[in-house]
FIVEXKOL-188687 format. One line per field, with one value per residue (C-alpha): z, y, x; residue number from 0. Coordinates in Angstrom, 2 decimals. Layout:
BEGIN
w <- [Z, ...]
v <- [Y, ...]
u <- [X, ...]
num <- [NUM, ...]
This chain:
BEGIN
w <- [-71.62, -68.49, -68.85, -65.00, -64.69, -61.30, -60.58, -57.51, -58.56, -62.34, -63.51, -64.42, -67.78, -68.83, -66.89, -68.57, -72.23, -71.51, -70.90, -73.34, -76.58, -76.42, -74.97, -77.89, -80.46, -79.40, -79.41, -82.85, -84.14, -82.27, -83.98, -87.27, -87.12, -86.24, -88.99, -91.48, -90.57, -91.46, -94.79, -95.70, -94.52, -96.29, -99.53, -99.83, -98.59, -98.91, -96.89, -95.54, -93.87, -92.22, -90.80, -89.54, -87.75, -86.24, -84.82, -83.06, -81.77, -78.35, -77.61, -78.30, -76.12, -73.24, -73.45, -73.66, -70.68, -68.50, -69.57, -68.79, -65.45, -64.13, -65.60, -64.20, -60.95, -60.04, -61.46, -59.42, -56.21, -57.28, -57.88, -54.48, -52.87, -54.97, -53.70, -50.22, -51.02, -50.62, -53.78, -53.05, -52.39, -55.73, -57.50, -55.84, -56.88, -60.38, -60.44, -58.92, -61.32, -64.53, -63.28, -62.48, -65.61, -68.00, -66.13, -66.11, -69.74, -71.00, -69.49, -70.84, -74.57, -74.55, -74.08, -76.67, -79.19, -78.73, -78.96, -81.85, -83.79, -80.72, -79.63, -83.28, -83.36, -79.69, -80.96, -83.64, -86.62, -89.57, -91.54, -94.23, -92.05, -89.74, -91.70, -91.73, -88.11, -86.92, -89.03, -87.40, -84.03, -84.45, -85.36, -83.33, -79.80, -78.59, -79.08, -77.03, -73.98, -75.50, -76.26, -72.58, -71.43, -73.87, -72.43, -68.86, -69.31, -70.95, -67.64, -65.76, -68.11, -68.03, -64.35, -64.33, -66.00, -69.72, -71.79, -74.92, -74.70, -73.89, -77.21, -78.96, -77.92, -79.43, -82.57, -83.29, -82.74, -85.13, -87.71, -87.67, -87.90, -90.86, -92.85, -92.35, -93.01, -96.47, -97.15, -95.71, -97.43, -100.68, -101.36, -100.11, -100.16, -96.86, -96.37, -92.76, -91.47, -92.75, -91.06, -87.89, -87.82, -88.58, -85.86, -83.31, -84.19, -83.67, -80.27, -79.64, -80.36, -78.31, -75.22, -75.51, -75.40, -72.25, -70.50, -71.43, -69.98, -66.83, -66.06, -66.22, -62.86, -63.91, -64.14, -60.75, -60.99, -62.08, -61.91, -59.02, -57.66, -55.12, -53.35, -52.68, -49.02, -47.15, -46.19, -49.83, -51.03, -48.71, -49.94, -53.61, -52.83, -51.11, -53.92, -56.68, -54.81, -54.62, -58.25, -59.51, -57.37, -58.83, -62.17, -62.64, -64.21, -66.91, -67.66, -67.84, -70.24, -72.65, -71.91, -72.78, -76.18, -76.66, -75.57, -78.09, -80.90, -79.79, -79.48, -82.56, -84.80, -83.76, -84.22, -87.58, -88.72, -87.81, -89.72, -92.59, -92.59, -93.52, -95.38, -92.32, -90.20, -92.85, -92.48, -88.62, -88.83, -90.40, -87.75, -85.07, -87.02, -86.88, -83.17, -82.13, -83.17, -80.40, -78.08, -78.01, -78.13, -75.01, -73.38, -74.05, -72.19, -69.32, -69.07, -69.20, -66.43, -64.30, -62.86, -62.14, -60.32, -58.41, -57.38, -56.09, -54.59, -52.49, -51.49, -50.46, -53.09, -54.15, -56.19, -58.52, -58.92, -59.64, -62.34, -63.95, -64.15, -65.78, -68.39, -69.25, -69.64, -71.82, -74.11, -74.28, -75.50, -77.98, -79.80, -79.82, -81.70, -84.25, -84.75, -85.12, -87.86, -89.77, -89.98, -90.74, -93.86, -95.00, -94.10, -97.54, -98.21, -94.96, -95.77, -99.13, -97.50, -96.24, -98.84, -102.46, -103.38, -105.50, -102.32, -100.54, -97.24, -98.37, -98.78, -95.18, -93.40, -95.29, -93.97, -90.62, -89.76, -89.15, -86.72, -84.91, -84.34, -82.46, -79.34, -79.18, -76.98, -74.49, -74.84, -74.14, -71.04, -69.60, -70.36, -68.50, -65.52, -65.11, -65.30, -62.68, -60.19, -60.77, -60.03, -56.75, -55.53, -55.85, -57.64, -57.03, -59.00, -61.81, -61.89, -61.88, -64.68, -66.76, -66.17, -67.02, -70.38, -71.14, -70.33, -68.52, -71.03, -74.14, -74.48, -74.23, -76.90, -79.36, -78.87, -78.89, -81.01, -84.34, -83.75, -83.64, -85.75, -88.36, -89.72, -87.90, -84.64, -84.71, -85.39, -82.62, -79.91, -78.75, -79.04, -76.92, -74.33, -73.93, -73.58, -70.85, -69.00, -69.24, -67.57, -64.61, -64.50, -64.17, -61.36, -59.60, -59.99, -58.78, -55.74, -54.94, -55.35, -52.95, -50.31, -50.43, -49.91, -46.98, -45.44, -45.62, -43.96]
v <- [-63.08, -64.69, -68.00, -68.85, -69.99, -71.47, -70.25, -72.05, -75.68, -76.12, -78.23, -75.69, -76.85, -76.67, -73.50, -72.03, -72.76, -71.74, -68.19, -68.49, -69.28, -66.35, -64.00, -65.03, -64.85, -61.21, -60.50, -61.91, -59.55, -56.56, -57.71, -58.04, -54.73, -53.38, -55.25, -54.32, -50.72, -50.73, -52.53, -49.84, -47.01, -48.42, -49.33, -46.74, -43.86, -44.67, -45.54, -42.15, -42.51, -45.81, -44.26, -41.19, -43.72, -45.47, -41.90, -41.47, -45.12, -44.21, -41.84, -44.91, -47.21, -44.86, -44.75, -48.49, -48.75, -46.45, -48.54, -51.83, -50.64, -49.63, -52.87, -55.09, -53.66, -53.31, -56.78, -58.35, -56.63, -57.44, -60.97, -61.36, -59.61, -61.86, -65.14, -63.76, -62.87, -59.21, -58.23, -54.65, -53.91, -55.34, -53.18, -50.12, -50.92, -51.18, -48.07, -45.88, -47.44, -46.60, -42.99, -42.04, -43.37, -41.71, -38.24, -38.55, -39.39, -36.81, -34.01, -35.44, -36.09, -32.64, -30.97, -33.30, -32.31, -28.61, -28.94, -31.44, -29.98, -29.77, -33.34, -34.55, -33.04, -34.35, -37.92, -37.74, -36.79, -35.38, -32.27, -34.45, -36.40, -33.68, -32.73, -36.41, -37.05, -33.82, -34.64, -38.15, -36.79, -34.30, -37.02, -40.04, -38.76, -36.91, -40.27, -42.51, -42.34, -44.74, -47.09, -47.18, -47.75, -50.86, -52.06, -51.81, -53.01, -56.23, -57.24, -56.63, -58.48, -61.69, -61.59, -61.29, -64.70, -63.53, -63.96, -64.61, -61.25, -59.70, -61.41, -59.86, -56.44, -56.90, -58.54, -55.78, -52.94, -54.44, -55.37, -51.63, -50.38, -52.57, -51.72, -48.06, -48.26, -49.41, -46.98, -43.88, -44.63, -46.27, -45.02, -41.68, -41.04, -39.24, -40.27, -39.91, -38.28, -41.26, -43.73, -42.07, -41.67, -45.24, -46.30, -43.80, -44.90, -48.66, -47.73, -45.93, -48.60, -51.16, -48.81, -48.19, -51.96, -52.20, -49.39, -50.73, -54.34, -53.12, -50.84, -53.57, -54.63, -58.17, -57.95, -59.09, -57.01, -53.83, -50.12, -48.55, -44.98, -43.29, -40.06, -37.57, -37.15, -36.82, -40.57, -41.59, -39.45, -41.25, -44.55, -43.57, -42.53, -45.72, -47.92, -45.92, -46.33, -50.14, -50.37, -48.50, -50.30, -53.86, -52.54, -50.45, -53.08, -53.38, -49.85, -50.01, -53.02, -50.67, -47.92, -50.22, -50.87, -47.29, -46.79, -49.33, -47.56, -44.20, -45.20, -47.59, -44.72, -42.47, -45.09, -46.19, -42.44, -41.82, -44.65, -45.46, -42.28, -42.30, -45.71, -47.31, -45.94, -47.41, -50.63, -50.71, -49.76, -53.21, -54.96, -52.86, -53.56, -57.22, -57.15, -57.31, -60.89, -61.92, -59.28, -59.89, -63.63, -63.42, -60.89, -63.22, -66.17, -63.81, -62.25, -65.77, -66.94, -63.82, -64.26, -67.93, -67.13, -64.32, -66.00, -69.01, -67.19, -65.20, -68.46, -69.91, -72.87, -72.49, -75.86, -74.46, -71.31, -73.45, -75.49, -72.25, -70.66, -73.80, -74.10, -70.37, -70.49, -73.71, -72.13, -68.85, -70.60, -72.98, -70.21, -67.91, -70.72, -71.07, -67.37, -67.24, -69.91, -68.12, -64.93, -66.59, -68.57, -65.78, -62.59, -61.32, -62.03, -60.38, -57.33, -57.03, -56.77, -53.14, -52.07, -52.44, -54.59, -51.91, -49.56, -49.32, -50.03, -53.40, -54.84, -53.45, -54.86, -58.38, -58.91, -57.43, -59.18, -62.65, -61.17, -59.08, -62.34, -64.25, -62.31, -63.85, -66.72, -64.63, -62.05, -64.68, -65.87, -62.30, -61.26, -64.48, -63.85, -60.24, -61.42, -64.02, -61.76, -59.06, -61.84, -62.87, -59.13, -59.29, -55.89, -55.35, -58.22, -57.62, -54.02, -54.79, -57.12, -54.59, -51.71, -54.07, -55.21, -51.82, -49.48, -50.50, -52.96, -51.85, -48.31, -49.36, -52.35, -49.87, -47.52, -49.94, -52.93, -50.93, -49.94, -53.36, -55.17, -52.55, -52.70, -56.15, -54.72, -52.33, -55.46, -57.63, -54.94, -56.13, -59.86, -59.38, -57.22, -59.97, -62.67, -60.92, -60.12, -63.93, -64.91, -62.54, -64.26, -67.66, -66.33, -65.08, -68.20, -70.23, -68.00, -68.23, -72.17, -72.28, -70.02, -72.17, -75.33, -73.87, -72.56, -76.05, -77.51]
u <- [-107.37, -105.95, -104.22, -104.37, -100.72, -99.68, -96.21, -95.66, -96.97, -96.91, -93.77, -90.96, -90.08, -93.98, -94.42, -91.42, -92.30, -96.16, -94.54, -91.72, -93.44, -96.28, -93.39, -90.93, -93.47, -94.19, -90.37, -90.22, -92.68, -90.94, -87.58, -89.44, -90.56, -87.17, -85.77, -88.37, -88.15, -84.61, -85.04, -87.68, -85.59, -82.43, -84.12, -86.67, -84.96, -81.23, -78.10, -77.62, -81.11, -80.26, -77.24, -79.35, -81.82, -78.81, -77.61, -80.83, -80.93, -79.22, -82.49, -84.80, -82.60, -82.45, -86.41, -86.73, -84.19, -86.47, -89.55, -87.85, -86.40, -89.80, -91.34, -88.88, -88.28, -92.16, -92.94, -90.20, -91.65, -95.34, -94.46, -93.12, -96.20, -98.49, -96.65, -97.50, -101.15, -100.73, -102.51, -103.44, -99.65, -98.85, -101.50, -100.15, -96.74, -97.31, -99.40, -96.75, -94.33, -96.17, -97.22, -93.83, -92.28, -94.71, -94.33, -90.34, -90.02, -92.76, -90.40, -87.19, -88.43, -90.07, -86.68, -84.89, -87.37, -86.97, -83.30, -83.35, -80.35, -78.08, -78.85, -78.26, -74.84, -74.15, -75.01, -72.35, -74.18, -72.30, -73.38, -74.51, -76.74, -78.02, -81.29, -82.37, -81.53, -83.40, -86.52, -86.55, -86.38, -89.19, -91.58, -90.39, -89.02, -92.16, -94.17, -91.63, -93.66, -95.97, -93.03, -92.04, -95.62, -95.83, -92.27, -93.33, -96.93, -95.90, -94.16, -97.54, -99.72, -97.58, -97.41, -101.30, -101.25, -101.92, -98.58, -100.73, -102.20, -98.90, -97.68, -100.81, -99.93, -96.35, -97.68, -100.22, -97.93, -95.21, -97.74, -99.23, -95.70, -94.85, -97.81, -97.64, -93.95, -94.81, -97.51, -95.53, -92.39, -93.34, -96.70, -96.78, -93.16, -93.05, -89.27, -88.03, -91.20, -93.12, -90.64, -90.87, -94.57, -95.06, -93.14, -94.84, -98.30, -97.43, -96.25, -99.41, -101.73, -99.67, -99.63, -103.56, -104.08, -101.85, -103.74, -107.16, -106.06, -104.79, -107.56, -110.31, -111.74, -111.59, -107.76, -106.22, -103.06, -104.81, -103.99, -105.68, -106.30, -104.08, -103.89, -100.84, -101.13, -97.71, -97.91, -98.83, -95.83, -93.51, -94.80, -94.43, -90.90, -90.03, -91.51, -89.92, -86.55, -86.85, -88.19, -85.12, -82.82, -84.18, -84.56, -81.44, -79.37, -81.94, -81.89, -78.02, -78.28, -80.19, -77.78, -75.09, -76.50, -77.02, -73.29, -72.38, -74.05, -72.94, -69.25, -69.49, -70.88, -67.99, -65.58, -66.99, -67.36, -63.83, -62.23, -64.88, -67.03, -70.70, -70.53, -68.87, -71.77, -74.33, -72.63, -72.55, -76.18, -77.20, -75.29, -77.41, -80.62, -79.90, -78.91, -82.32, -82.57, -80.28, -81.25, -85.16, -84.60, -82.59, -84.85, -87.86, -85.87, -84.95, -88.54, -89.91, -88.05, -88.46, -91.85, -91.13, -87.88, -89.20, -92.42, -90.64, -87.99, -90.51, -91.94, -88.62, -88.77, -85.14, -85.10, -87.66, -85.55, -82.52, -84.36, -85.81, -82.29, -80.79, -83.58, -83.25, -79.53, -79.56, -82.27, -80.27, -76.93, -78.59, -80.60, -77.50, -75.50, -78.35, -78.25, -74.37, -74.54, -77.35, -75.16, -72.02, -73.42, -75.97, -74.21, -74.28, -77.94, -78.86, -76.97, -78.63, -81.82, -80.84, -78.16, -77.63, -74.71, -72.98, -73.06, -69.55, -71.42, -72.56, -68.86, -67.83, -70.93, -70.89, -67.25, -68.01, -71.29, -69.84, -67.18, -69.86, -71.90, -69.18, -70.18, -73.79, -73.21, -71.43, -74.12, -76.73, -75.08, -74.84, -78.36, -79.67, -77.34, -78.29, -82.12, -81.68, -79.90, -82.82, -85.30, -83.80, -83.38, -79.43, -79.19, -75.69, -74.21, -76.62, -75.70, -71.92, -72.17, -74.04, -71.58, -68.72, -70.14, -71.64, -69.24, -66.01, -64.65, -66.72, -65.35, -61.69, -62.22, -63.68, -60.84, -57.89, -58.80, -59.06, -55.39, -54.13, -56.69, -57.87, -61.34, -61.80, -61.12, -64.10, -66.56, -64.74, -65.01, -68.35, -67.54, -64.47, -66.41, -69.09, -66.47, -64.48, -67.74, -68.86, -65.73, -66.71, -70.09, -68.77, -66.47, -69.69, -71.68, -68.55, -67.98, -71.84, -71.77, -68.70, -70.29, -73.42, -71.41, -69.63, -72.96, -74.52, -71.24]
num <- [0, 1, 2, 3, 4, 5, 6, 7, 8, 9, 10, 11, 12, 13, 14, 15, 16, 17, 18, 19, 20, 21, 22, 23, 24, 25, 26, 27, 28, 29, 30, 31, 32, 33, 34, 35, 36, 37, 38, 39, 40, 41, 42, 43, 44, 45, 46, 47, 48, 49, 50, 51, 52, 53, 54, 55, 56, 57, 58, 59, 60, 61, 62, 63, 64, 65, 66, 67, 68, 69, 70, 71, 72, 73, 74, 75, 76, 77, 78, 79, 80, 81, 82, 83, 84, 85, 86, 87, 88, 89, 90, 91, 92, 93, 94, 95, 96, 97, 98, 99, 100, 101, 102, 103, 104, 105, 106, 107, 108, 109, 110, 111, 112, 113, 114, 115, 116, 117, 118, 119, 120, 121, 122, 123, 124, 125, 126, 127, 128, 129, 130, 131, 132, 133, 134, 135, 136, 137, 138, 139, 140, 141, 142, 143, 144, 145, 146, 147, 148, 149, 150, 151, 152, 153, 154, 155, 156, 157, 158, 159, 160, 161, 162, 163, 164, 165, 166, 167, 168, 169, 170, 171, 172, 173, 174, 175, 176, 177, 178, 179, 180, 181, 182, 183, 184, 185, 186, 187, 188, 189, 190, 191, 192, 193, 194, 195, 196, 197, 198, 199, 200, 201, 202, 203, 204, 205, 206, 207, 208, 209, 210, 211, 212, 213, 214, 215, 216, 217, 218, 219, 220, 221, 222, 223, 224, 225, 226, 227, 228, 229, 230, 231, 232, 233, 234, 235, 236, 237, 238, 239, 240, 241, 242, 243, 244, 245, 246, 247, 248, 249, 250, 251, 252, 253, 254, 255, 256, 257, 258, 259, 260, 261, 262, 263, 264, 265, 266, 267, 268, 269, 270, 271, 272, 273, 274, 275, 276, 277, 278, 279, 280, 281, 282, 283, 284, 285, 286, 287, 288, 289, 290, 291, 292, 293, 294, 295, 296, 297, 298, 299, 300, 301, 302, 303, 304, 305, 306, 307, 308, 309, 310, 311, 312, 313, 314, 315, 316, 317, 318, 319, 320, 321, 322, 323, 324, 325, 326, 327, 328, 329, 330, 331, 332, 333, 334, 335, 336, 337, 338, 339, 340, 341, 342, 343, 344, 345, 346, 347, 348, 349, 350, 351, 352, 353, 354, 355, 356, 357, 358, 359, 360, 361, 362, 363, 364, 365, 366, 367, 368, 369, 370, 371, 372, 373, 374, 375, 376, 377, 378, 379, 380, 381, 382, 383, 384, 385, 386, 387, 388, 389, 390, 391, 392, 393, 394, 395, 396, 397, 398, 399, 400, 401, 402, 403, 404, 405, 406, 407, 408, 409, 410, 411, 412, 413, 414, 415, 416, 417, 418, 419, 420, 421, 422, 423, 424, 425, 426, 427, 428, 429, 430, 431, 432, 433, 434, 435, 436, 437, 438, 439, 440, 441, 442, 443, 444, 445, 446, 447, 448, 449, 450, 451, 452]
């Protein structure tokens, strides 16, 4: 299972793609299962169903945010420990991370499930969509803790030197979900219950694979037992504080997407009603193409950057950043072109052409795609700052693009540009944030030159 990667000596380009290819394959399958889930829901249940799933999306993204926050934060710290030969500290760090993450999320999602109707209304559900949203919450939210285990665990497996096994975990989880989606929706005709259950079972299997791998004695970066003495509790508190500090921008990235969906759903509901939300849902279902691609690039560069930063080899850090940024921009351009030329065909996968939501989505999708290049730059920049323990700029970038700029853009642009303004709100937000990212890098470069003088 272990691929024995040498983060300190292997040539950077070779090392980056050794991690990227399996990571990207796993992400592609994750994106495929999200998109396929949308296709089955939209075609098998209806446009109201796909709108209902999009209403619940912020819950899933918040959960993923917690999983990624604990995964990124603990893996950055563990990378630095490993570069210094402190293996036991690395093991203890990831163990504390996964235990606290699971415990915290289990409590939160229990309360959300109990108060499902109230939560659905809070998320912006209309009366027409409410029964579908509530049914989905009942059979999806209680199992989200397994999704968080999978999200965090993949960082540990890649850091342990087994990116191929991390890919397998993602692939198997995705394939199970796709197969069960077809069976539960088309064969058994279980509707929203079937769609939610299929996704949940996929995550359960993926999480089980992570836990089994990380519990083996042959695993270098494995989970270990710990006590709850006063000294141990103080260590746990310190570890979790550092993990959350380093991983907070990743959590905020997911929260930003949740904010995008929540505010977007509200704006589209206000101007275009349920058909508008269904159309926006198509854009949100296709968004994982660019999201997971750039996440894969950032996650592939992260252990390389963190390890060499801990070892003090900044030339390797700089080269890893350059490769990651170039890869992200080129891949974003490819996806933009695909959505520009095949927007109608892509929308038709989710919604019938005679549905009013089809026309809205077909016109809006190319506009929505305009922000992908800027999104790619911003995500790689955030990952870089996390990897070198600079949590503040990573957090600032995330807050700007996810909240400070996005909410005003969603509110004001439709006033000036009508329907186009709703679709352009996210691209404009990402563009403004990218300008700020360039400012940070320019400022850092000038400071570095001054220090050398």
